[in-house]
C-alpha positions as CSV (number, residue, x, y, z in Angstrom):
1,M,-6.1,9.7,13.4
2,S,-9.0,7.4,14.0
3,G,-8.4,4.9,16.8
4,A,-5.5,6.8,18.3
5,A,-5.4,6.7,22.1
6,L,-2.8,9.6,22.0
7,E,-1.8,12.1,19.4
8,V,1.1,14.5,19.8
9,E,1.5,17.1,17.1
10,G,4.4,19.7,16.8
11,L,4.9,19.6,20.6
12,T,7.4,22.0,22.0
13,S,7.9,22.1,25.8
14,G,10.3,22.7,28.6
15,Y,11.1,24.6,31.8
16,G,10.6,28.3,31.8
17,E,12.3,29.7,28.7
18,A,14.5,26.6,28.3
19,M,12.8,24.4,25.7
20,V,13.7,20.7,26.1
21,L,11.2,19.3,23.5
22,R,11.1,20.6,19.9
23,D,8.4,20.0,17.4
24,V,7.7,16.4,18.6
25,S,5.0,14.5,16.7
26,F,3.7,10.9,17.0
27,S,0.5,8.9,17.4
28,L,-0.2,5.9,19.6
29,P,-3.0,3.6,18.6
30,A,-5.2,2.1,21.3
31,G,-4.0,-1.3,22.5
32,Q,-0.5,-0.7,21.6
33,V,2.8,0.3,23.3
34,L,5.1,3.0,22.0
35,A,8.6,3.0,23.6
36,I,10.4,6.4,23.7
37,L,14.1,5.6,23.9
38,G,17.1,7.8,24.3
39,K,20.0,8.8,26.6
40,N,19.5,10.7,29.9
41,G,18.7,14.4,29.4
42,M,17.2,14.1,25.9
43,G,13.6,15.1,27.0
44,K,11.9,11.7,27.6
45,S,10.5,12.6,31.1
46,T,9.7,16.1,29.9
47,L,7.5,14.5,27.3
48,L,5.5,12.5,29.7
49,K,5.0,15.4,32.1
50,T,3.8,17.6,29.3
51,V,1.3,15.1,28.1
52,M,0.0,14.7,31.7
53,G,-0.2,18.4,32.3
54,F,2.5,19.0,34.8
55,L,4.4,21.1,32.3
56,P,2.7,23.5,29.8
57,A,3.1,23.1,26.0
58,A,4.8,26.2,24.5
59,K,3.6,25.0,21.0
60,G,1.7,22.1,19.5
61,R,-1.3,20.0,20.4
62,I,-2.1,16.9,22.5
63,R,-5.2,14.8,22.0
64,I,-6.4,11.9,24.0
65,A,-8.9,9.5,22.2
66,G,-9.5,12.4,19.7
67,E,-10.2,15.0,22.4
68,E,-8.1,18.1,22.7
69,T,-6.2,18.0,26.1
70,T,-3.4,20.5,25.6
71,G,-3.0,22.6,28.7
72,L,-5.3,20.5,30.9
73,P,-4.1,20.1,34.6
74,P,-3.2,16.5,35.8
75,H,-6.4,15.9,37.7
76,R,-8.4,16.5,34.6
77,M,-6.2,14.1,32.7
78,T,-6.9,11.5,35.3
79,R,-10.6,11.9,34.7
80,R,-10.0,11.0,31.1
81,K,-8.6,7.6,32.1
82,V,-4.9,8.6,31.8
83,A,-2.6,6.9,34.4
84,Y,0.9,8.2,35.2
85,S,3.7,6.0,36.7
86,P,6.5,8.6,37.2
87,Q,10.3,7.9,37.5
88,E,10.4,9.8,40.8
89,Q,9.3,8.1,44.1
90,A,5.5,8.5,44.0
91,I,4.6,6.1,46.8
92,F,3.5,7.7,50.1
93,Q,5.8,6.0,52.4
94,D,3.9,6.6,55.7
95,L,0.6,5.4,54.3
96,T,-0.4,1.7,54.2
97,V,-0.5,-0.3,51.0
98,D,-4.3,-0.1,51.1
99,E,-4.2,3.7,51.6
100,N,-1.8,4.1,48.6
101,L,-4.0,2.0,46.4
102,R,-7.2,3.9,47.3
103,L,-5.6,7.0,45.9
104,G,-6.0,5.3,42.5
105,L,-9.7,5.6,42.5
106,P,-11.9,8.7,42.7
107,S,-14.2,6.9,45.2
108,D,-14.4,3.7,47.3
109,R,-17.4,2.4,45.4
110,F,-15.6,-0.2,43.4
111,Y,-12.5,-0.4,45.5
112,E,-12.8,-4.0,46.8
113,R,-13.7,-5.3,43.3
114,E,-10.7,-3.6,41.7
115,L,-8.4,-4.5,44.5
116,A,-9.2,-8.1,43.8
117,R,-8.3,-7.6,40.2
118,V,-4.9,-6.1,40.7
119,A,-4.1,-8.4,43.7
120,A,-4.6,-11.3,41.3
121,L,-1.7,-9.6,39.2
122,F,0.5,-8.9,42.2
123,P,-0.6,-11.2,45.1
124,F,1.3,-9.6,47.9
125,L,-1.1,-6.6,47.7
126,G,-4.0,-8.6,49.0
127,T,-2.1,-10.0,52.1
128,R,-0.2,-6.9,53.1
129,R,-2.8,-4.2,52.8
130,R,-2.1,-2.8,56.3
131,Q,1.7,-2.7,55.9
132,R,3.3,0.7,55.6
133,A,4.3,1.2,52.0
134,G,7.7,2.5,53.0
135,T,8.6,-0.9,54.5
136,L,8.1,-2.7,51.2
137,S,11.2,-3.7,49.1
138,G,12.1,-1.5,46.2
139,G,10.6,-4.0,43.7
140,E,7.4,-4.2,45.7
141,Q,7.1,-0.5,45.7
142,K,7.3,-0.4,41.9
143,M,4.7,-3.1,41.7
144,L,2.4,-1.1,44.0
145,L,2.9,1.9,41.7
146,V,1.9,-0.1,38.6
147,A,-1.1,-1.6,40.5
148,R,-2.3,1.8,41.6
149,A,-2.1,3.1,38.0
150,L,-4.1,0.1,36.8
151,L,-6.7,0.2,39.4
152,F,-9.0,2.5,37.7
153,R,-8.8,0.8,34.4
154,P,-7.0,3.5,32.4
155,R,-7.1,3.7,28.6
156,L,-3.7,5.4,28.4
157,M,-0.8,4.8,30.8
158,L,2.4,6.9,30.8
159,V,5.2,4.8,32.2
160,D,8.6,6.4,33.2
161,E,11.6,4.1,33.8
162,I,9.7,1.4,35.7
163,T,12.4,-1.1,35.5
164,E,15.1,1.1,37.1
165,G,16.7,-0.7,40.0
166,L,14.6,-3.8,39.6
167,Q,15.7,-7.5,39.8
168,P,15.2,-9.4,36.6
169,S,12.3,-11.5,38.1
170,V,10.4,-8.4,39.0
171,T,11.1,-6.8,35.7
172,Q,9.7,-10.0,34.0
173,R,6.6,-9.9,36.2
174,V,5.9,-6.2,35.4
175,A,6.2,-7.0,31.7
176,E,3.8,-9.9,31.9
177,V,1.3,-7.7,33.7
178,L,1.4,-4.9,31.4
179,R,1.3,-7.2,28.4
180,G,-1.9,-8.8,29.8
181,E,-3.5,-5.5,30.6
182,L,-3.0,-4.4,26.9
183,G,-5.5,-7.1,26.0
184,A,-7.8,-7.0,29.0
185,L,-8.3,-3.2,29.1
186,G,-7.5,-2.2,25.5
187,L,-4.8,-0.2,27.2
188,A,-2.3,2.0,25.3
189,I,1.1,2.6,27.0
190,L,3.6,5.3,26.3
191,L,6.7,3.8,27.7
192,I,9.9,5.7,28.7
193,E,12.7,3.2,29.3
194,Q,16.5,2.9,29.5
195,N,16.3,-0.9,29.5
196,V,16.1,-1.3,25.7
197,N,15.6,-5.1,25.9
198,F,12.6,-4.7,28.2
199,A,11.2,-1.8,26.0
200,L,11.5,-3.8,22.7
201,S,10.0,-6.9,24.3
202,L,6.8,-4.9,25.2
203,A,6.6,-2.3,22.5
204,D,4.9,-2.4,19.0
205,R,6.6,0.7,17.9
206,Y,9.5,2.8,19.0
207,A,10.9,6.4,18.7
208,V,14.3,7.7,19.7
209,L,14.6,11.1,21.3
210,A,17.9,13.0,20.9
211,R,18.3,16.6,22.1
212,G,14.5,16.9,22.3
213,E,13.7,15.7,18.8
214,I,12.6,12.4,17.4
215,V,15.6,11.2,15.3
216,A,14.3,7.7,14.5
217,S,11.0,5.8,14.7
218,G,9.5,2.7,13.3
219,T,8.0,-0.7,14.1
220,V,9.7,-3.1,16.5
221,G,11.0,-6.2,14.7
222,E,11.2,-4.6,11.2
223,P,14.5,-5.2,9.5
224,G,17.2,-2.8,10.8
225,A,15.2,-1.5,13.7
226,E,17.3,-2.7,16.5
227,A,20.5,-1.7,14.8
228,A,19.2,1.8,14.2
229,I,18.1,2.2,17.8
230,H,21.5,1.1,19.2
231,E,23.3,3.3,16.7
232,H,21.5,6.4,17.9
233,L,21.9,5.4,21.6
234,A,25.6,4.9,21.1
235,V,26.2,8.4,19.7
């Protein structure tokens, strides 16, 4: 599909011989957000890990901006401007804020420039560069994670349960930042989220995963969309 930041076609994936995803297909246009919704254990995080290259695809194809990326390791996905914000704790607790952020760039050449950009989005980053990341609050650590992902100006961002455990004010700020970066960077976001209200406030389109398969999909805001989503999530 022309203009697609991400295309997934017939993707089957899992852990060893246990397949979690089955024949999953979708496309994500540049500059849009696709929310993947579903109950726990339905394959949402497995999807992101497979797209990012942490898990192998048993079947199917993955393309980033029209380029085949199926089977590429994570470091080669990063070179293709793909950022990953995982659900698991991904902040290096014993490193400083500054050291954690530097990991988001392949070199220090443009670090100060890009730091100024993300510190304008999350001001505490600029004033607490030497603070150990493990001493930040939970919300600040999540914002640091988002900032690190945005630091190298990705064209595709994979975001897994970013609002988990966040206060409403922090959730709102993360939403504002991601919404702004969609326009500023032409960013596309594949969003995994349990907070349905947050997901639908940010997303252009949605897909519901159940038992590793897409059981519903559509455009956010179209008649019946929200009812269909809640019906599937209630089952």
